[in-house]
Structures are given as structure tokens and as C-alpha cells.
N, C-alpha and C positions, 0 to 999 in steps of 0.2 A: 171223581179222581182229582188227586193234586195237580194243581198247575205248574206249565213244564220244569220253569224253573227251582220250583219244590222238590221232582221228579231228578233233577239232573244233583240236585245234592245225595243223593241218597241216602240210604241206615244204618245207622250206627246208635246203639243204647250206651251211654259212655257212662261213668261215674259219678255222683251226686255232683255239681259243682258248688261252692260257694257264694259265685257270682252272679248266680243264678232269684238272690230277691230283689238285689237292687237291678238289673235286667228288668224284672217286671214293675219294680219299682214309677224307671225310667218312662216304659209302655202305657203304663198305667198312668200317669202324669199327660202322657198325650192326646189318647181314650178321651178321658175327660175332661181335658181341657175344651176335644173336641166335637167333644156330646152336649158339652153342658149339662144344665137341671134333667136331663133325658134320661142321662144316666146316674139312677140313685146308689148304688154301688160300684166301684170293681173288686173284685178276688182273685186273686193269684190261686189256679187251681190247677189243675192236674199233676202229671210226677214231679215236673221241677217244685213244684209247693212244699216241696215233702222233703224234708232235710235226711240227707241217703239214703233214698230213693234214685238206683240208675234209671235213668231217661235217653229218649232223643232231646239233645239240644234244642228244644223247640218252647221257648214260653207261653205255657196258655192264660187267658184270664177271661176270667165268663164277666160282665156286665148283667147287672138285673136294673131292667127299666124299666117306665111305666108301660110302653107301647110297643110295641117288637110295628116302628112304619115309616114311610119314606123318607120320616124325618132321622132317622137312625140310617139309612140307608146312602143317605146328603152327610152327617158328618163323617162315617168315615173317607165316605168318597174323598172331602173334604181334603184327608192328607192323606192318598192315594192307596186304604184299604182296598181290598176287591171279595166282594160276597162270593160261599162260593156256592156252587152254581146244583147239588147236589142234592135226589131227594132227603136222604139221611142228613142232610146237614140243614133241614129243615123243618125236622121234629125230632126231639130227645124222648126217644120209649122211658114211659116211665107206666110200676104198675099197676095205676090206677088210667094207664091211656097215652097217646103220645100229647107234649107240651107242643108248642113250638116254637120252634129258634131261629135265629140267623149266624153262623158260622162265616166268617172277616179273617181272611191271609194280609199277609203285609203285603204295599209294594212290592214290586221284585226287585234283587237285590239287598233287600233288609234283613234282619236278623231275623230267624227262624221265628216263626210264633200266630196263633190259632186266639181267637175271641171271638167264644162262645156270648149271645147276644139273648138274655131269656127275659121273658115277663118277670119284675118284682115279687117276691115272697112264692115263685110258683113252686114243684114239683120236682122239678127238672132243674132250676138254682138250689131248692136245700138239699136234694140228691150229688153234685156237682161237692158241694162242702163238704156233706161229709164222707165223701171220699175220697179228699183229700184227711181230711179230721183223725178220721180209723187209722189212716195210713201213717199219720203225726200220732198216732199214742200206740197204735202198736207193733211192736219193732221187730214179731213173727212174723206176723202177717206184711208188713211193707219188705222186710227180707225174701219170705215166695218172692209175693210178685215184682222185684227186682230183680229171682232167677228167671221169672216165671219171662219176663220182659228181653231178658237179656238172650234167654232160650231159640227166642221168637224172631228176634232180628238174626240171631245169624241162618234159621231157616226160612223167613220173607225173603222172597226174591223183591220183595218195593215198598214204599211205603203203606199203598193205600191197601197190596197184600195182609202186610201189618194190621193194619189198623181192622181190618174187617177179623181178620182172628181174633183179635183182643176181646171183639164187642159180648161174645156170648161167657168169659171167663169177668169180663169186668161185672159184667150179671153176678155173679155167685158171689162175686168180693161185697156185692153191695148190698146182698143178703146179709152176710156175713157184717155189715155195717151195721145194716140195721138191728143186726140181734146186739152188739156192744152198745149201741144209743138206748137201747128200749134199758139197756140191764143196768148202764151207770147213769140212764136221767139224761143222758146228752142230746146236746141237739144243737145243731148248724147256726152261726149268729144270723 
């Protein structure tokens, strides 16, 4: 479940905002400074990373780390980020099986964000970047996903229900992204 302050924000999917990349850059610097060399790469992922895609006004970042360990949790704690406790925030499903992950929420009262931490070069890391890159490259898929998210937000009672209902369709979109990657011989960085 989201933290109480996150539930209080409500649920709205809004038109793409050209300020989101800059918001991510500020967040990425803060996270990189807190984690130091433990963070191999910090990437903008999720809907706010795709120009033209409607999204919740919540910046998603992905940290690729050498290991998911106590040092990471301590690093995030130094900047007030909260570790999400739910089981689905501890493992990213992939076709090869679940990949370990950690997800952090910002300090109460700060800009909405989710920081997903996965092992560097893992299948979980690759799939998040593939999802982003596919939607950036395919206007039809981006527009359909945007429409789906807006309709879902209008029907969902809260952010938790929205996230859970989006999980299955996300996997379907990832199948299309994998096919696109094979056809174009593209792979995320």
C-alpha cells in the first residue's frame, strides 16, 4: 500500500509535462550523491520518461546497483527516502523468474517519486529500460497506453487499485516491446 501521505494526493493521470525530465535530473543527482559508487547508473523510467505520454505526476527512477544491501537502505535513509515494505516491491517479475528489487518513496511532503533499485545488468533493469524505449519509439503504442492509463485512472478508486490493475496490461505491452527489440535489434543501454 502507498504511504498515507501518498494516498492523500489522490489519483490523476495528466498530460505529459515537459518539466518532468528536469525534475528527474534533480532527483537523480540527489540519489547519486547519497549512494555514491553503489549506484552504477540512475535512469529515468516509467511514464514520465516518455515524451507525449500521459502519466501520474510521479517521477520514476531506476538505480542499478552492484548489490541490494544495507548500505543502499542507509544511503536512501540519509536523504529521508522510505523503503516500501510490500512483497511486490521486493521482487520484479520477469519471464525467467523474479528479480530482487527495493523500491523507495520520497520523504513525506516532497515531490511524488518512486525509486526502483535493481541489480546492475539484471533482467529487471533491462525490462524497465526496454519498456521506456519502446514507448519512446512507437507513437501508436504510446498513445494507446496513454489512453488506457487515463481510462483506468477514471475507474480506479485509488492509487493502489490503479497500480494493481495496470500490472497485467504492462506485461502484455512488454511482450510487444520484446518483439520490437528483436525486429529492430535494439537493446537498452
